[in-house]
C-alpha positions in Angstrom: 0.0 0.0 0.0 1.3 3.4 -0.9 1.8 6.3 1.5 -0.9 8.4 -0.1 -3.7 5.8 0.3 -5.2 2.9 -1.4 -4.9 3.0 -5.2 -2.9 6.2 -5.4 0.7 5.9 -6.4 3.5 8.5 -6.3 3.8 10.4 -9.6 6.9 9.9 -11.7 9.8 12.3 -11.8 9.2 15.8 -13.1 10.6 16.1 -16.7 13.6 18.4 -16.9 13.2 21.2 -19.4 16.2 22.9 -20.7 16.0 26.6 -19.9 18.2 29.2 -21.6 18.5 32.5 -19.7 16.9 35.3 -21.5 14.7 33.1 -23.6 11.2 31.8 -23.1 10.5 28.1 -23.1 8.5 28.3 -26.3 11.4 29.8 -28.2 14.3 28.0 -26.5 16.8 26.9 -29.0 20.3 27.7 -30.0 21.7 30.9 -28.4 23.4 32.1 -31.6 21.1 35.0 -32.1 21.6 36.4 -28.6 25.3 35.8 -28.8 25.4 37.8 -32.0 23.5 40.7 -30.4 25.9 40.7 -27.4 28.8 40.7 -29.8 27.3 43.7 -31.7 27.0 45.6 -28.4 30.7 44.7 -27.7 31.7 46.0 -31.1 29.8 49.3 -30.7 31.3 49.9 -27.2 34.7 49.1 -28.5 34.3 51.5 -31.4 33.2 54.2 -29.0 36.3 53.6 -26.9 38.6 53.7 -29.9 37.0 57.0 -31.0 37.7 58.5 -27.6 41.3 57.2 -27.5 42.3 58.0 -31.1 40.0 60.9 -32.1 39.0 62.9 -29.0 37.3 65.5 -31.2 34.7 62.9 -32.0 33.5 62.7 -28.4 29.9 63.4 -29.4 29.8 60.5 -31.8 31.3 58.2 -29.2 28.7 59.2 -26.6 25.9 58.6 -29.2 27.4 55.1 -29.9 27.3 54.4 -26.1 23.6 55.5 -25.9 22.8 53.3 -28.9 24.6 50.3 -27.3 22.6 50.9 -24.0 19.3 51.0 -25.9 20.2 47.8 -27.8 21.0 46.1 -24.5 17.6 47.3 -23.0 15.8 46.2 -26.1 17.4 42.8 -26.0 16.5 42.4 -22.3 12.9 43.4 -23.0 12.6 41.0 -25.9 14.2 38.2 -24.0 12.0 38.7 -20.9 8.6 39.8 -22.3 7.2 36.3 -21.9 8.1 36.3 -18.2 6.5 39.6 -17.1 3.5 37.7 -16.0 4.3 34.4 -14.3 2.8 31.3 -15.7 0.0 29.6 -13.7 -1.4 26.1 -13.9 -5.1 26.1 -14.9 
């Protein structure tokens, strides 16, 4: 006889789902697109740093590039987490 009573058996193990940070379960797949977006941000920030170092008179352009990089990071975060703004519930 099981612990829960007559005729009731313990449920099997919970299936493990692969979760990729920054992606919803419905779209979980390869992280190549998020990696490309992070690399693009890295290149933009590197370009801004190079401008400040080699061409100090282009400081306004470097600041604009940093603003663009920050907006891209915020957009990537919003796109990656839009499915988790409201927690899932079991109905």
